[in-house]
N, C-alpha and C positions, 0 to 999 in steps of 0.2 A: 934806704929801704922805706917804702911807704906801704903800710898794711901787708907786709911780707913780700912785696914785689919791688923790683928796681924802679928807679925814677922814670926810666925810658918806657917800661911796661905800663906803669901807672899813667904816664902822659899819653901813650897810645890809646889806652882804654878811655881816658877822658876825652880825647879828640874824637874817637869813634862815636861815643855817646853824644857828644856835642853836635857832630854832623848829622846823626840820626834825628836829633831834636830839631835842627834847622830844616832838614829836608821834609820831615813829617809836618813841621809847622808851616812851611811854605805850601805844601799840598793842602793842609787844613785851611789855611787862609785863602788860597785861591779857590778852594771848594766853596767856602762861604761867599766869596765874591760872585761866583757863578751860580749860587743858590743851590749847591749840592751838599748834602750832609754825609759825613762819614764818621761815625763814632769811633771806628778803629784808628783813624788818623789822629783824632782828638786825644784819645787815650795814649797812643804812642808819643805824641807831642808832650803831653803833660808829664808822663813818666820819665822820658828822656831829658826833658828840660829841667825838671827837678833834680834828676841825677847829675846833670851837667853842673848846676850851681853847687850842689853838695860836694861833688868830687873836686870842684875848683878850690874849695877850702882845704883840701888835703895836701896841697903842695907846700914844701918847706919854704917859709919866708921869714924875714926878720921884722917886717912891718906891714901894715895894711896897704894894699895896692889898689889902684882904680878898679881892677877886675873884681876885687872883693866887694867894693861898694856896689858895683853893678850886679854882682851875685846876690847881695842882700836885697836890692831893689827888685830883682827878678823873683826871688823867693817870696817877697811880700805880694807882688802881683799874682804869683801862682797860688798863694794862700787865699787870695780873694777869688781867683778863678775857680778853685775846686768847689767851694759851696755854690758859687754862682752857676756852675755847670749844671747842677741838678735842679736849680730853680729857673734856668733860662727857658726851659720848655714851657713854663707857665706864663711866659711873657713878662710884661712890666719892665722895671728897671734892671732886672737880673740879666736879661739877654745882652744889652749893650755893655754892661759891666763885665760879663764873661768875655765878650769879643775883645773889648779894649784891654783887659788884663792879659789875655793870651797874646794879643798883638804886641803889647809892650814887652812881654817876656821874650817873644821871638825877635823883636827888634834889638833888644839888648844882646842876645846871642849873636845876631848878625853884626852888630857894632863891634863886638869882640873879635868876630871872624875877620872883619876888615882890618882891625888893628893888628891881628896876628899875621895876616897876609902882608901888610906893610912892614912888619917887623922881620918876617922870615924870607920874603921874596927879594933877592938882591937888587933887582932893578927898581922896585918900589921903595925899598929901604933907602936906596941912594937918593930918591926924590924927596923922601920925608924921614930923615934919620931920627928926628926927635918927635915925630908925629904931631908937630905943631905947624908944619909947613902947609902952604895952600893945597898941594895935591891930596894930602890926607884929609884936610878939612873939607875940601870939595867932595871927595868920595863919601865921607860920612854924611854930609848934608844931602847928597843924592839918595843915599840909603834911607835917611830919615824921611825925606819927602815921599819916597816910594811907600814906606810903611804908613805914613799918615794917609795917603790916598787910598791904599788898600784897606786900611783900618776903617776909614769912613765908608767905603763901599761895602765892606763886610758887615758893618753895623746895619746898613740899609738892607742888605740882602739876606742875612742869616736869620731865619725864622724857623726854629726847630719844631714848633707846634703845628706848622702847616703841612 
């Protein structure tokens, strides 16, 4: 039992929150790349991504896992993003800090998503059972390159004061 619910229920809630964070984050990031602003998507992304990282620490484990380290990095990025969000409209360094910190947090969630897909999907698990094999590494590098490109474009295009 975790917070009065079964492990499977807690996991399902965590997964739903995570997927909401990823979907809202992708919409937010693509909106920035296209020069379109949506405060609702930004808010949903921030709330669900913080909740994803926080609920990730609620699982019963006996030692620190790589997902915990990524969760800590994500929370640090989000701790930077929150004050930067309200300063971003005034321009200066806050705008790219906000975009980069949000993009990093979103990328980390997608990194974990890819890892989970390789762990849970039998065909992919067979290709990379230890997640050190080339198919896993190639998939993660592709995801990283996509986020670097989108992040650079978002920094160039996102101008909330305009």
